[in-house]
C-alpha positions in Angstrom: 13.2 29.1 5.1 15.2 25.9 4.2 14.7 24.5 7.7 10.9 25.0 7.4 10.8 23.2 4.1 12.9 20.4 5.4 10.5 20.0 8.4 7.5 20.1 6.1 9.0 17.5 3.8 9.7 15.2 6.8 6.1 15.5 8.0 4.6 14.9 4.6 6.8 11.8 4.0 5.4 10.2 7.2 1.9 10.3 5.6 2.4 7.6 3.0 4.8 4.8 2.0 5.4 2.2 -0.7 4.7 -1.2 0.7 5.6 -4.8 -0.3 3.2 -7.5 0.7 4.6 -10.2 3.0 1.3 -12.0 3.9 -2.4 -11.3 3.4 -5.2 -12.6 5.6 -8.6 -12.6 3.9 -10.7 -14.3 6.7 -11.9 -11.1 8.3 -14.5 -8.7 6.9 -11.6 -6.4 5.9 -8.5 -8.0 4.6 -5.4 -7.7 6.8 -1.9 -7.4 5.3 1.6 -7.7 6.7 3.9 -5.4 4.8 7.5 -4.2 4.5 7.8 -0.4 4.1 10.7 1.7 3.0 13.8 1.8 5.2 13.2 -1.6 6.6 10.1 -0.7 8.5 7.5 -3.5 8.8 3.8 -3.4 9.8 1.6 -6.3 10.6 -2.2 -6.6 10.3 -2.8 -3.3 8.4 -6.3 -3.0 7.0 -6.5 -3.3 3.2 -9.3 -1.2 1.8 -10.2 -2.9 -1.5 -12.0 -0.9 -4.3 -15.7 -1.6 -4.3 -16.6 -4.4 -6.5 -13.1 -5.8 -6.8 -11.5 -8.4 -4.6 -8.5 -10.8 -4.7 -5.7 -12.3 -2.7 -2.4 -10.7 -3.4 0.7 -12.9 -3.6 3.7 -12.2 -1.4 5.9 -9.7 -3.2 3.0 -7.6 -4.6 3.4 -3.8 -4.1 1.0 -1.3 -2.5 0.5 2.1 -1.1 0.1 2.6 2.7 -1.4 5.7 4.2 -0.9 6.9 7.7 -3.5 9.5 8.7 -2.0 12.5 10.5 1.4 11.0 10.1 0.7 8.5 13.0 2.7 5.4 12.0 1.1 3.3 14.7 -2.1 2.8 12.6 -2.3 2.9 8.8 -4.3 1.5 6.0 -3.3 0.0 2.6 -5.3 1.6 -0.2 -4.0 -0.2 -3.2 -2.2 -3.4 -4.1 -0.9 -4.4 -7.5 1.4 -7.0 -8.8 3.4 -6.1 -11.9 4.4 -9.8 -12.3 0.9 -10.7 -13.3 -0.3 -7.6 -15.1 -1.9 -8.0 -18.5 0.4 -6.6 -21.2 0.1 -5.6 -24.8 -3.5 -4.4 -24.5 -5.1 -2.3 -27.2 -5.4 1.4 -26.5 -8.7 2.1 -24.9 -9.7 -1.5 -24.9 -9.4 -4.7 -23.0 -7.8 -8.0 -23.9 
């Protein structure tokens, strides 16, 4: 049973990863991002799927979430990028600044 859970965990861990932005290219219809992933893995030219109605150019060092459908690490997408260095702080509860 322990071996089965270990195998399952390994397969699930291949589906997603934290990412750190190295470079972002916004010239194409879909932004492309070069990222560093956990354990020193790097990926170049990953598609960044921005939320509808929001766009921006992330600075190097911003963080994101990369998904790898079916666990195939040869092609993935970045679904979110945020930068805690520039996040608005001290907002009112339920409100905006």
